[in-house]
C-alpha positions in Angstrom: 86.6 -69.5 84.5 86.0 -67.9 81.1 82.5 -67.2 79.9 82.6 -67.0 76.2 84.0 -69.1 73.3 84.3 -69.0 69.6 85.6 -71.2 66.8 88.9 -69.3 66.6 89.9 -70.1 70.1 92.8 -72.5 70.2 91.8 -76.1 70.8 88.3 -76.1 69.2 88.9 -77.0 65.6 90.1 -80.5 66.7 86.8 -81.5 68.0 85.3 -81.7 64.5 87.7 -84.5 63.7 87.4 -86.5 66.9 86.8 -90.3 66.7 83.3 -90.1 68.1 82.7 -93.8 67.9 85.5 -94.4 70.3 84.4 -91.5 72.5 80.8 -92.9 72.6 82.1 -96.3 73.5 84.1 -95.2 76.5 81.4 -92.7 77.6 78.8 -95.6 77.5 81.0 -97.6 79.9 81.4 -94.6 82.3 77.7 -94.0 82.3 77.1 -97.5 83.7 78.4 -95.8 86.9 75.4 -93.5 86.8 73.1 -96.5 86.4 74.7 -98.1 89.5 74.3 -94.8 91.3 70.6 -94.9 90.6 70.1 -98.6 91.1 71.9 -98.7 94.5 69.9 -95.6 95.6 66.6 -97.1 94.5 66.9 -100.8 95.5 66.2 -100.1 99.2 62.6 -99.1 98.2 60.4 -102.2 98.6 62.8 -103.9 101.1 61.7 -102.2 104.3 59.2 -104.8 105.3 61.8 -107.5 104.9 64.4 -105.6 106.9 61.9 -104.9 109.7 60.9 -108.5 109.9 64.3 -110.0 109.6 66.0 -107.7 112.1 63.0 -106.8 114.3 63.6 -103.1 113.6 61.6 -100.1 114.9 60.7 -97.4 112.4 63.6 -95.3 113.6 66.0 -98.2 113.2 64.7 -98.9 109.7 65.4 -95.3 108.8 68.9 -95.6 110.1 69.5 -98.8 108.0 68.2 -96.9 104.9 70.2 -93.8 105.6 73.5 -95.7 105.9 73.9 -95.5 102.1 73.9 -91.7 102.1 76.5 -91.5 104.8 78.7 -93.7 102.8 78.0 -91.6 99.7 79.4 -88.5 101.4 82.6 -90.2 102.5 83.0 -92.0 99.2 82.7 -88.8 97.2 85.3 -87.0 99.3 87.8 -89.9 99.3 87.3 -90.7 95.6 88.0 -87.1 94.5 91.3 -87.1 96.3 92.2 -90.7 95.4 91.5 -90.0 91.7 94.4 -87.6 91.7 96.7 -90.2 93.2 95.8 -93.4 91.3 93.6 -92.3 88.4 89.9 -91.8 87.5 89.5 -95.2 85.9 91.2 -97.0 88.8 88.9 -95.5 91.4 85.9 -96.3 89.3 87.1 -100.0 89.2 87.3 -99.9 93.0 83.8 -98.5 93.1 82.5 -101.3 90.9 84.1 -103.8 93.3 82.4 -102.0 96.2 79.1 -102.3 94.4 79.6 -106.1 94.1 80.6 -106.5 97.8 77.8 -104.4 99.0 75.1 -106.3 97.0 76.3 -109.7 98.2 76.7 -108.6 101.8 73.5 -106.7 102.0 71.5 -109.6 100.7 73.2 -112.1 103.0 73.4 -109.9 106.1 72.4 -111.9 109.2 72.1 -108.7 111.4 71.3 -105.0 111.2 74.9 -104.2 111.9 76.2 -106.2 109.0 73.5 -104.7 106.8 74.4 -101.2 107.7 78.1 -101.9 107.0 77.2 -103.4 103.7 75.0 -100.4 102.7 77.8 -98.0 103.8 80.2 -99.8 101.5 77.7 -99.5 98.7 77.5 -95.8 99.6 81.3 -95.4 99.1 80.8 -96.8 95.6 77.8 -94.5 94.8 79.7 -91.5 96.1 82.7 -92.3 94.0 80.7 -93.0 90.9 78.6 -89.8 91.3 81.6 -87.5 90.9 84.1 -89.5 88.9 81.9 -90.7 86.1 81.0 -87.2 85.0 84.5 -86.0 85.5 85.9 -88.9 83.4 83.4 -88.2 80.7 84.4 -84.5 80.7 88.1 -85.4 80.4 87.8 -87.7 77.4 85.2 -85.9 75.3 85.6 -83.0 72.8 84.5 -79.6 74.2 81.7 -79.2 71.6 79.9 -82.3 72.7 81.0 -82.5 76.3 77.7 -81.3 77.8 75.6 -83.6 75.6 77.6 -86.7 76.6 77.9 -85.7 80.3 74.1 -85.3 80.4 73.8 -89.1 79.8 74.9 -89.5 83.4 71.6 -88.1 84.7 69.6 -90.3 82.2 71.4 -93.4 83.5 70.8 -92.4 87.1 67.0 -92.3 86.5 67.1 -95.5 84.4 69.0 -97.1 87.3 66.3 -96.0 89.8 63.6 -97.3 87.5 65.5 -100.6 87.0 65.7 -101.1 90.7 62.0 -100.4 91.1 61.1 -102.7 88.3 63.3 -105.6 89.6 61.9 -105.2 93.1 58.3 -105.2 91.7 58.9 -108.4 89.6 60.6 -110.2 92.5 57.8 -109.3 94.9 55.2 -110.3 92.4 56.8 -113.7 91.8 57.2 -114.4 95.5 53.9 -112.9 96.7 55.6 -110.0 98.5 59.0 -108.8 99.6 59.1 -111.2 102.5 57.9 -114.2 100.4 60.3 -117.1 99.9 62.1 -117.2 96.5 65.0 -119.2 95.1 67.2 -121.3 97.4 64.9 -120.6 100.3 65.8 -117.0 100.6 63.1 -114.2 100.9 62.6 -111.9 97.9 64.0 -108.8 99.7 67.4 -110.4 99.8 67.3 -111.2 96.1 66.5 -107.6 95.5 70.0 -106.7 96.6 71.6 -109.7 94.9 70.2 -108.7 91.6 72.5 -105.7 91.7 75.4 -108.1 91.2 74.6 -108.3 87.5 75.0 -104.7 86.5 77.9 -104.3 88.9 79.8 -107.2 87.3 79.1 -105.7 83.8 80.4 -102.3 85.0 83.6 -103.9 86.4 84.4 -105.9 83.3 83.8 -103.0 80.9 86.0 -100.7 83.0 88.9 -103.0 82.4 88.9 -102.2 78.7 88.6 -98.4 78.6 91.6 -96.1 78.9 92.6 -93.9 81.8 91.9 -90.2 81.6 94.6 -88.4 79.5 94.4 -85.4 81.9 95.3 -87.6 84.8 98.1 -89.3 82.9 99.7 -85.9 82.0 99.4 -84.8 85.7 101.4 -87.9 86.7 104.1 -87.3 84.0 102.9 -90.3 81.9 103.0 -88.2 78.7 103.5 -91.1 76.2 100.4 -92.9 77.6 98.3 -89.7 77.5 99.4 -89.0 73.9 98.4 -92.5 72.9 94.9 -92.1 74.4 94.4 -88.7 72.9 95.6 -90.0 69.5 92.7 -92.5 69.5 90.3 -89.6 70.1 91.8 -86.8 68.0 94.5 -88.2 65.8 98.3 -88.3 66.3 99.0 -84.6 65.3 96.3 -83.2 67.5 97.3 -85.5 70.4 100.8 -83.9 70.6 99.3 -80.4 70.8 96.8 -81.5 73.4 99.5 -83.0 75.6 101.4 -79.7 75.5 98.2 -77.7 76.2 97.3 -79.9 79.2 100.8 -79.6 80.5 100.8 -75.8 80.4 97.4 -75.7 82.1 98.8 -77.4 85.2 100.3 -75.3 88.0 103.6 -73.5 87.1 105.6 -75.7 89.5 103.9 -78.8 88.2 103.5 -80.3 91.6 101.1 -83.2 92.0 97.5 -82.1 92.8 96.8 -81.8 96.5 93.9 -80.5 98.7 95.7 -77.3 99.6 95.5 -76.3 95.9 91.9 -75.2 96.7 93.3 -72.2 98.6 94.5 -69.1 96.8 97.7 -67.2 97.4 96.1 -65.5 100.5 95.2 -68.8 102.1 91.4 -68.3 101.3 89.2 -70.9 99.6 89.1 -70.2 95.9 85.9 -68.6 94.6 85.4 -71.5 92.1 85.3 -74.0 95.0 82.5 -72.0 96.7 80.6 -72.0 93.4 81.0 -75.8 93.2 79.7 -76.3 96.7 76.8 -73.9 96.1 75.8 -75.8 93.0 76.0 -79.1 94.8 74.0 -78.0 97.8 71.3 -76.0 96.0 70.6 -79.1 93.8 69.4 -80.8 97.0 67.8 -77.8 98.8 65.1 -77.6 96.1 63.8 -80.9 97.5 63.9 -83.2 94.4 64.7 -86.3 96.5 61.5 -85.8 98.4 59.6 -86.6 95.2 61.7 -89.7 94.6 62.0 -91.0 98.2 58.7 -90.0 99.6 56.5 -89.7 96.5 54.0 -92.4 97.3 53.7 -91.3 101.0 53.3 -87.7 99.9 50.5 -88.3 97.4 48.7 -90.7 99.8 48.8 -87.9 102.4 46.9 -85.5 100.1 44.2 -87.9 99.2 45.4 -90.1 96.3 45.1 -93.9 96.6 48.2 -96.1 96.8 47.6 -97.3 93.3 47.3 -93.7 92.0 50.4 -92.7 93.9 52.5 -95.5 92.4 51.3 -94.6 88.9 52.2 -90.9 89.6 55.8 -92.0 90.5 56.0 -94.0 87.2 54.8 -90.9 85.3 57.4 -88.7 87.1 60.1 -91.1 86.1 59.1 -91.1 82.4 58.9 -87.3 82.5 62.4 -87.1 84.1 63.9 -89.1 81.3 62.2 -87.0 78.7 63.4 -83.8 80.3 67.0 -85.1 80.4 66.8 -86.1 76.7 65.8 -82.5 76.0 69.0 -81.3 77.8 71.2 -83.7 75.9 70.2 -82.0 72.6 70.3 -78.5 73.9 73.0 -78.0 76.6 75.8 -77.5 74.1 73.7 -75.0 72.1 71.9 -73.1 74.9 74.6 -73.4 77.5 74.7 -74.4 81.1 73.9 -71.1 82.8 70.6 -70.4 80.9 69.3 -73.9 81.6 70.0 -73.4 85.4 68.3 -70.0 85.4 65.2 -71.4 83.6 65.2 -74.4 86.0 65.4 -72.2 89.1 62.5 -70.0 87.9 60.4 -73.0 86.9 61.0 -74.8 90.2 60.2 -71.7 92.3 56.9 -71.3 90.5 55.8 -75.0 90.6 56.9 -75.5 94.2 55.0 -72.4 95.2 51.9 -73.7 93.4 52.3 -77.0 95.3 52.6 -75.2 98.6 49.6 -73.0 97.7 47.5 -76.1 96.9 48.4 -77.7 100.2 47.3 -74.5 102.0 43.8 -74.9 100.7 43.5 -78.4 102.3 42.0 -79.5 105.5 43.1 -82.1 108.1 40.8 -85.2 108.4 41.9 -87.7 111.0 45.4 -86.3 110.7 45.5 -86.6 106.9 45.5 -83.6 104.6 42.6 -83.7 102.2 42.5 -81.6 99.1 39.6 -80.6 96.9 39.7 -82.1 93.4 40.8 -78.8 91.7 43.6 -78.3 94.4 44.7 -81.9 94.1 44.9 -81.5 90.3 47.0 -78.3 90.6 49.3 -80.1 93.0 49.7 -83.1 90.7 50.3 -81.0 87.6 52.7 -78.7 89.4 54.7 -81.6 90.9 55.2 -83.1 87.5 56.2 -79.8 85.9 58.6 -79.4 88.8 60.2 -82.7 87.9 60.5 -81.6 84.3 62.1 -78.3 85.2 64.6 -80.0 87.6 65.6 -82.7 85.1 66.1 -80.3 82.2 68.3 -78.1 84.4 69.8 -78.7 87.8 69.6 -82.5 87.6 72.0 -83.0 84.7 73.7 -79.6 84.5 75.0 -79.6 88.1 76.9 -82.8 87.4 78.1 -81.4 84.0 79.5 -78.3 85.6 81.2 -80.1 88.5 82.9 -82.4 86.0 84.3 -79.6 83.9 84.4 -76.3 85.7 87.5 -76.9 87.9 91.0 -76.3 86.4 93.0 -79.5 85.8 95.2 -78.9 88.8 92.3 -78.9 91.3 89.6 -81.0 89.5 90.0 -84.0 91.8 90.1 -81.9 95.0 87.3 -79.6 93.9 85.1 -82.6 93.1 85.9 -84.2 96.5 84.7 -81.1 98.4 81.7 -80.4 96.2 80.7 -84.1 96.1 80.9 -84.3 99.9 78.7 -81.2 100.3 76.2 -82.6 97.8 75.7 -85.9 99.7 75.6 -84.2 103.1 72.8 -81.9 101.8 71.1 -84.9 100.3 71.2 -86.6 103.7 70.0 -83.5 105.5 67.0 -82.9 103.2 66.0 -86.6 103.2 66.0 -87.1 107.0 64.5 -83.7 107.7 61.4 -84.1 105.5 59.4 -86.4 107.8 60.1 -84.1 110.8 59.4 -80.9 108.9 56.2 -82.3 107.4 55.0 -83.4 110.8 55.9 -80.4 112.9 55.7 -77.5 110.4 53.3 -78.9 107.8 53.6 -79.5 104.1 52.9 -75.9 103.2 55.9 -74.6 105.1 58.1 -77.5 104.0 57.4 -77.0 100.3 57.6 -73.2 100.9 61.2 -73.8 102.1 62.0 -75.7 98.9 60.4 -73.0 96.8 62.5 -70.3 98.6 65.6 -72.3 98.0 64.8 -72.4 94.3 64.4 -68.7 94.3 67.7 -68.1 96.0 69.4 -70.5 93.6 68.3 -68.2 90.7 70.3 -65.3 92.2 73.2 -67.6 93.0 73.5 -68.7 89.4 73.1 -65.1 88.1 75.9 -63.8 90.4 78.3 -66.7 90.7 78.2 -69.1 87.8 80.0 -68.5 84.5 79.3 -70.2 81.2 81.5 -73.2 80.3 79.8 -74.1 77.0 82.5 -75.1 74.5 85.4 -74.1 76.7 88.3 -76.6 76.7 89.2 -78.0 80.1 92.6 -76.5 79.8 91.1 -73.0 79.6 89.1 -73.2 82.8 90.2 -70.7 85.4 89.8 -71.0 89.2 
């Protein structure tokens, strides 16, 4: 992977003449996948009481029902990355949209825990597919100069999707008097919380039918005329011809169709770029961001805040997340990917260490950690600063890099492996938090996340190369 760029590099002048209105339109459609990613992840919040009541679940069984989505995400990410090389990026996103629809309908209707778990697993397949293919598609249809900015929209839409799910759940529960209250057609509100997802899923499916396939995929399948037609709408006819030739040259010399074994080098070892992708994907989870999103209310209640205060803190964290992502949108193509990751790693290490230090000053009262007012304030401010550092760096930038860093020949397979690793790490951190917090305490638990942030700094310094402004055809593996 090359680290530097300049305006004289072949392939850069064309970006100034791109049809950005068309690019914005197709990117807007692709980012609905990010919204679905966030919505499907967030909709489960607020439905646990309904699940427990409807299916007579224990706490452990409820956790298994909730975690079914994450298992599906890991499988979906792996399958989608490979399938995208066979039938196309847009086609797999269409399949993901259908999976979102099926999952929403089945989860809301589920007569048993087994059916519900299957429905959520199906939804996870869609989330996993969308999580890797939407940023990849965006990278493959956007000019190099604005690729980071447009790919950053994915993270914004993920957060908006989470917020949208929380808001929909809140309104439905408010109208019905609680998640188990009866709503329209005699069904309880928690079932309607899942059915509401049908609306954005249907919009996603319909809009996907009108955007073009990725030109990089079309070239890889020998459909040069179609690829040139798509590129002509983006860059103009003359530039489209040159881009098709450039993409063709970037593929493997024997021009075989992409396959999983392409991830190995000539000596049969996994390529360095693949390990970089896996490292980025895993470190994004090891710093513990999903603990703030999944367990935020529980966490703040455990250190002395009221339930009302805890819910408000979560809302504030969401607003700060969106603000930080907007900052990245306007800076990532100027500052670069690597500097943002380095700043994020340092910031997360310092803020997570401050949180752990604050918890260390607390005392247990009837099994609940109590903090002094100054310590509680430090923890609160540090947590929100942590959210800001994550969402101006590792949140959006990891997805940007995964979508663009792999050479054309191995992009689908590289995304499959990195996406699978990301969701497995997500699952591991999510299910381990309650156990770690109970057995090791919050100080050690947050100390682990801080240590992971510190290690991620050295990982980025040593392993990650800058991709700012580099054409996809110039990426090296």
